[in-house]
C-alpha positions as CSV (number, residue, x, y, z in Angstrom):
1,X,0.8,-4.5,34.1
2,X,4.3,-3.2,34.0
3,X,6.7,-3.5,31.1
4,X,9.9,-1.7,30.1
5,X,11.1,-1.5,26.5
6,X,13.2,0.7,24.1
7,X,11.3,3.8,23.1
8,X,12.1,3.2,19.4
9,X,10.6,-0.2,19.4
10,X,7.5,1.1,21.1
11,X,7.1,4.0,18.6
12,X,7.4,1.6,15.6
13,X,4.7,-0.7,17.1
14,X,2.3,2.0,18.1
15,X,2.8,3.6,14.6
16,X,1.6,0.4,12.9
17,X,-1.3,0.1,15.3
18,X,-2.4,3.7,14.9
19,X,-2.5,3.2,11.1
20,X,-5.1,0.5,11.6
21,X,-7.3,1.8,14.4
22,X,-10.4,3.7,13.3
23,X,-10.0,7.5,13.5
24,X,-13.7,8.2,13.6
25,X,-16.0,5.6,15.2
26,X,-19.3,5.7,17.2
27,X,-17.6,3.2,19.6
28,X,-14.4,4.6,21.3
29,X,-13.0,1.1,21.7
30,X,-12.5,0.9,17.9
31,X,-10.2,3.9,18.1
32,X,-8.0,2.1,20.7
33,X,-4.9,0.0,20.7
34,X,-4.9,-3.0,23.0
35,X,-1.6,-3.5,24.9
36,X,-1.1,-7.0,26.4
37,X,2.0,-7.8,28.6
38,X,3.0,-11.4,29.2
39,X,6.1,-12.6,31.0
40,X,6.7,-15.4,28.4
41,X,6.0,-13.5,25.2
42,X,6.6,-9.9,26.2
43,X,4.4,-7.0,25.0
44,X,2.0,-7.2,22.1
45,X,-0.2,-4.5,20.6
46,X,-3.5,-5.0,18.7
47,X,-5.7,-2.7,16.7
48,X,-8.6,-3.1,14.3
49,X,-11.2,-1.1,12.3
50,X,-13.2,-4.4,11.9
51,X,-12.0,-4.8,8.3
52,X,-8.3,-4.8,9.0
53,X,-6.7,-6.1,12.1
54,X,-3.1,-6.1,13.4
55,X,-1.1,-7.8,16.1
56,X,2.6,-6.9,16.7
57,X,5.0,-8.3,19.3
58,X,7.6,-5.9,20.5
59,X,11.1,-7.3,20.8
60,X,13.3,-6.4,23.7
61,X,10.4,-5.8,26.1
62,X,10.8,-6.8,29.7
63,X,7.6,-7.7,31.6
64,X,7.7,-7.2,35.4
65,X,3.9,-7.9,35.8
66,X,1.3,-9.1,33.3
67,X,-1.8,-7.3,32.3
68,X,-3.7,-5.6,29.5
69,X,-5.2,-2.2,28.7
70,X,-6.9,-0.4,25.8
71,X,-6.2,3.3,25.2
72,X,-6.8,5.6,22.2
73,X,-4.2,4.8,19.5
74,X,-3.8,8.4,18.2
75,X,-3.2,9.8,21.7
76,X,-0.7,7.1,22.6
77,X,1.2,7.7,19.3
78,X,1.3,11.5,19.9
79,X,2.8,10.9,23.4
80,X,5.4,8.3,22.3
81,X,6.6,10.5,19.5
82,X,7.5,13.2,22.0
83,X,9.6,10.9,24.2
84,X,13.3,11.7,23.9
85,X,14.6,9.1,26.4
86,X,15.8,5.7,25.1
87,X,13.7,3.7,27.5
88,X,10.0,3.8,28.4
89,X,8.0,2.0,31.1
90,X,4.3,1.2,30.6
91,X,2.2,0.3,33.6
92,X,-1.5,0.3,34.6
93,X,-3.3,1.9,37.5
94,X,-6.9,2.7,38.4
95,X,-6.5,5.9,36.5
96,X,-5.4,4.3,33.2
97,X,-2.1,3.6,31.4
98,X,1.0,5.2,33.0
99,X,3.7,6.1,30.5
100,X,6.9,6.8,32.4
101,X,10.5,7.9,31.3
102,X,13.4,9.4,33.2
103,X,12.0,12.9,32.6
104,X,8.3,12.6,32.1
105,X,5.1,10.8,33.1
106,X,1.8,10.6,31.3
107,X,-1.5,9.0,32.3
108,X,-4.0,8.1,29.6
109,X,-7.5,7.1,30.4
110,X,-8.5,3.6,29.2
111,X,-11.5,2.0,27.7
112,X,-13.0,-1.4,28.7
113,X,-10.7,-3.9,27.0
114,X,-13.4,-6.6,27.3
115,X,-15.1,-4.8,24.4
116,X,-12.0,-5.0,22.2
117,X,-12.6,-7.2,19.1
118,X,-10.8,-10.4,18.7
119,X,-7.9,-10.5,16.2
120,X,-7.5,-13.7,14.2
121,X,-4.9,-16.3,14.9
122,X,-2.6,-17.6,12.2
123,X,-3.2,-21.3,11.4
124,X,-0.5,-23.9,11.9
125,X,-0.8,-25.2,8.3
126,X,-2.0,-24.2,4.8
127,X,0.3,-21.1,4.5
128,X,1.7,-19.8,1.3
129,X,5.2,-18.3,1.5
130,X,6.1,-15.1,-0.4
131,X,9.5,-13.3,-0.2
132,X,8.7,-10.2,1.8
133,X,10.6,-8.0,-0.6
134,X,8.7,-9.3,-3.6
135,X,5.3,-8.6,-2.0
136,X,6.3,-5.2,-1.0
137,X,7.3,-4.3,-4.5
138,X,4.2,-5.9,-6.0
139,X,1.9,-3.8,-3.7
140,X,3.9,-0.6,-4.4
141,X,3.4,-1.2,-8.1
142,X,-0.4,-1.8,-8.0
143,X,-2.2,-0.3,-5.0
144,X,-2.2,3.2,-6.4
145,X,-4.4,2.1,-9.3
146,X,-7.3,0.9,-7.0
147,X,-10.4,3.1,-7.0
148,X,-10.7,5.7,-4.3
149,X,-13.9,7.6,-5.0
150,X,-17.4,6.1,-4.1
151,X,-18.8,3.8,-6.7
152,X,-18.2,0.1,-7.5
153,X,-17.0,-1.3,-4.2
154,X,-15.1,-4.2,-5.8
155,X,-12.8,-1.7,-7.6
156,X,-11.6,-0.5,-4.2
157,X,-9.8,-3.8,-3.8
158,X,-6.7,-5.4,-5.1
159,X,-7.3,-8.8,-6.8
160,X,-4.8,-11.4,-5.6
161,X,-4.4,-14.7,-7.4
162,X,-2.3,-17.4,-5.9
163,X,-1.9,-20.6,-7.8
164,X,0.7,-23.1,-9.0
165,X,4.0,-21.3,-8.7
166,X,2.9,-17.7,-9.2
167,X,1.4,-14.8,-7.3
168,X,-0.5,-12.1,-9.2
169,X,-1.9,-8.7,-8.1
170,X,-4.2,-6.5,-10.2
171,X,-5.8,-3.2,-9.4
172,X,-8.0,-0.9,-11.5
173,X,-10.3,2.1,-11.1
174,X,-11.8,1.7,-14.6
175,X,-9.5,4.3,-16.1
176,X,-6.1,2.6,-15.5
177,X,-5.0,-0.8,-14.5
178,X,-1.8,-2.2,-12.9
179,X,-0.9,-5.9,-13.3
180,X,2.1,-7.7,-11.8
181,X,3.0,-11.4,-11.5
182,X,5.9,-13.0,-9.7
183,X,7.0,-16.6,-9.1
184,X,6.5,-18.3,-5.7
185,X,9.8,-20.0,-4.8
186,X,8.0,-22.3,-2.4
187,X,5.1,-22.9,-4.7
188,X,1.4,-22.4,-4.0
189,X,-1.9,-24.3,-4.1
190,X,-2.5,-26.5,-7.2
191,X,-5.9,-24.9,-7.8
192,X,-5.6,-21.1,-8.3
193,X,-7.2,-19.1,-5.5
194,X,-8.5,-15.6,-6.3
195,X,-9.2,-13.1,-3.5
196,X,-10.2,-9.5,-3.4
197,X,-8.3,-7.7,-0.7
198,X,-8.7,-4.1,0.6
199,X,-5.6,-1.9,-0.1
200,X,-5.3,-0.7,3.5
201,X,-4.1,-4.1,4.7
202,X,-1.6,-4.5,1.8
203,X,-0.3,-1.0,2.1
204,X,0.2,-1.5,5.9
205,X,2.2,-4.6,5.1
206,X,4.2,-2.7,2.4
207,X,5.2,0.0,5.0
208,X,5.9,-2.5,7.7
209,X,8.1,-4.7,5.4
210,X,10.0,-1.5,4.5
211,X,10.7,-0.7,8.1
212,X,12.9,-3.7,8.9
213,X,10.8,-6.9,8.7
214,X,12.7,-9.5,6.6
215,X,12.3,-13.1,5.5
216,X,9.3,-14.8,4.0
217,X,5.8,-13.5,4.4
218,X,3.2,-16.2,5.1
219,X,-0.3,-16.0,3.7
220,X,-3.3,-18.0,4.8
221,X,-7.1,-17.8,4.3
222,X,-9.3,-18.4,7.3
223,X,-13.1,-17.7,7.5
224,X,-13.2,-15.2,4.6
225,X,-10.2,-13.4,6.0
226,X,-6.7,-13.1,4.6
227,X,-4.0,-13.5,7.2
228,X,-0.4,-12.3,6.6
229,X,2.4,-13.0,9.0
230,X,6.0,-11.8,8.9
231,X,8.2,-12.2,12.0
232,X,6.5,-10.4,14.9
233,X,3.7,-8.9,12.7
234,X,0.3,-10.3,11.9
235,X,-2.1,-8.4,9.6
236,X,-5.7,-9.7,8.9
237,X,-8.0,-8.4,6.3
238,X,-11.7,-9.1,5.6
239,X,-12.1,-10.1,2.0
240,X,-14.2,-7.7,-0.2
241,X,-17.3,-9.2,-1.8
242,X,-18.1,-8.2,-5.3
243,X,-17.3,-8.8,-9.0
244,X,-13.9,-7.7,-10.1
245,X,-13.7,-7.1,-13.8
246,X,-12.1,-9.6,-16.1
247,X,-8.7,-8.1,-17.1
248,X,-7.2,-10.5,-19.6
249,X,-8.9,-8.9,-22.6
250,X,-8.2,-5.4,-21.4
251,X,-4.4,-5.4,-21.5
252,X,-3.2,-4.5,-25.0
253,X,-0.6,-6.7,-26.6
254,X,3.0,-5.6,-26.5
255,X,3.7,-3.0,-29.3
256,X,6.1,-4.0,-32.1
257,X,7.3,-0.4,-32.2
258,X,7.1,0.9,-28.6
259,X,8.3,4.3,-27.5
260,X,11.3,3.9,-25.2
261,X,12.2,6.6,-22.7
262,X,14.1,7.1,-19.4
263,X,11.8,6.9,-16.4
264,X,13.5,9.9,-14.8
265,X,13.3,12.0,-18.0
266,X,9.6,11.2,-18.6
267,X,8.8,11.9,-14.9
268,X,10.6,15.2,-15.0
269,X,9.0,16.3,-18.3
270,X,5.5,15.5,-17.1
271,X,6.1,17.3,-13.8
272,X,7.2,20.4,-15.6
273,X,4.2,20.3,-18.0
274,X,1.9,19.8,-15.0
275,X,2.9,23.1,-13.5
276,X,0.4,24.8,-15.9
277,X,-2.6,22.5,-15.4
278,X,-5.6,23.0,-13.1
279,X,-8.2,20.7,-11.7
280,X,-10.5,21.6,-14.6
281,X,-7.8,21.5,-17.2
282,X,-5.7,18.6,-15.9
283,X,-4.7,16.8,-19.1
284,X,-1.5,17.1,-21.1
285,X,-1.1,16.7,-24.8
286,X,1.7,14.3,-26.0
287,X,3.0,14.5,-29.5
288,X,5.0,11.4,-30.4
289,X,7.2,11.1,-33.4
290,X,10.6,9.9,-34.6
291,X,12.1,13.3,-33.6
292,X,11.1,13.0,-30.0
293,X,8.3,13.5,-27.5
294,X,6.7,16.9,-27.0
295,X,4.4,17.4,-24.0
296,X,2.1,20.4,-23.9
297,X,-0.3,21.8,-21.3
298,X,-2.6,24.7,-21.4
299,X,-4.9,26.4,-18.9
300,X,-6.6,29.6,-19.9
301,X,-6.1,31.3,-16.5
302,X,-2.5,30.2,-16.1
303,X,-0.8,29.9,-19.5
304,X,0.8,27.1,-21.4
305,X,3.9,24.8,-21.3
306,X,5.9,22.9,-23.9
307,X,8.4,20.3,-22.8
308,X,10.7,18.2,-25.1
309,X,11.7,14.8,-23.9
310,X,14.3,12.6,-25.7
311,X,13.0,9.2,-26.7
312,X,13.8,6.2,-29.0
313,X,10.9,5.6,-31.4
314,X,10.5,4.7,-35.0
315,X,6.7,4.3,-35.2
316,X,4.1,6.6,-36.7
317,X,3.4,10.1,-35.4
318,X,0.6,10.1,-32.7
319,X,-1.1,13.0,-30.9
320,X,-2.7,11.8,-27.7
321,X,-3.9,13.2,-24.3
322,X,-3.4,11.8,-20.8
323,X,-4.0,12.7,-17.2
324,X,-0.3,13.2,-16.2
325,X,-1.0,12.1,-12.6
326,X,-2.0,8.7,-13.8
327,X,1.3,8.2,-15.6
328,X,3.4,9.8,-12.8
329,X,2.0,7.4,-10.2
330,X,3.2,4.4,-12.1
331,X,6.6,6.0,-12.7
332,X,7.1,6.6,-9.0
333,X,7.0,2.9,-8.5
334,X,9.8,2.3,-11.0
335,X,13.5,2.6,-10.9
336,X,14.3,6.2,-12.1
337,X,17.4,4.9,-13.9
338,X,15.4,2.3,-15.8
339,X,13.9,2.6,-19.3
340,X,10.2,2.3,-19.8
341,X,8.4,1.1,-22.9
342,X,5.1,2.7,-23.9
343,X,3.0,1.1,-26.5
344,X,0.6,3.4,-28.4
345,X,-1.7,2.5,-31.3
346,X,-3.9,5.6,-31.7
347,X,-5.4,8.6,-29.9
348,X,-8.4,6.7,-28.6
349,X,-6.8,3.4,-27.4
350,X,-5.2,2.8,-24.0
351,X,-1.4,3.0,-23.6
352,X,0.6,0.0,-22.5
353,X,3.4,1.0,-20.1
354,X,6.0,-1.5,-18.9
355,X,9.5,-1.6,-17.5
356,X,9.7,-5.3,-16.9
357,X,8.3,-8.5,-18.4
358,X,6.2,-9.2,-15.3
359,X,4.6,-5.8,-15.0
360,X,2.1,-4.0,-17.1
361,X,0.3,-0.7,-16.5
362,X,-2.6,0.3,-18.8
363,X,-3.9,3.9,-18.9
364,X,-6.8,5.3,-20.9
365,X,-6.3,8.5,-22.9
366,X,-8.4,11.6,-22.5
367,X,-10.0,13.7,-25.2
368,X,-8.0,16.7,-26.4
369,X,-11.1,18.4,-28.0
């Protein structure tokens, strides 16, 4: 194998692959990226952790001789990051993968590529088209709410519902919930299809779509795997088995008298109040009234903070506690210049946070006692 390509293109592709490959595995091949050079299609890279798979074709690659090799993804990424020259040549020898530039040469030992798992192929038909920018925003607004700690495995996933002319994503960890729905310009299946997808695959797509991939994203379901394709990138994800909680009855109705506040102002106020919180005393107290919003925090070993935030509100006074990080994560996915509506009913009921008609974030309060 011998292929020459722009270093920047190689770095981008290896970065995507390294994000997928296992970092700790009993089989070294699962920590590898497979590089395949073809005179007709150029260079492609593949990686998988057996749950998520990736294949990316590198544009502007010139193949002098065909071949394939599997090398540790993390090691390859570390090397390519250090290359300063604009062009890099990859070739294989008995010793492994040769990485050559005008001023340096690296040789990386390879693994048996025959052991590398097969990455799925995108079907010719049965694809749903989603504007890539839309999906990127939908993932950014929901993935953070998925569970991270051990427990109910289904809560680690993001529920994706495709049907009629809409796409919906929902994520929850039992304490907060993010819900978003967007129209599908090209339409979807007549019968709604609900899948439970791991966040790793969707976050990988979100990052890749933000790095220059444009146009429509194609989605397909093959053998209990979700396949997503955009341009030169293919991502596959094994579906999660399990029962995702019903969410329709969990989302509070829109408040008739919501609190309205600038996203930037609320984020800054919570950030200041959080300076005097600890892991043990992580909550903040929010006092809401017609005169404004006061956010308080107190930690015995640190001290206390009191922050005033201007709001628009003509409802009853409410004293309620929240984990500020849960609110901040939702605000980070919003436009700082936008205004957010927060619906509050009492100190023991979840808050409904929204900055658009198609997005709802629900967060449970914490006890202040």
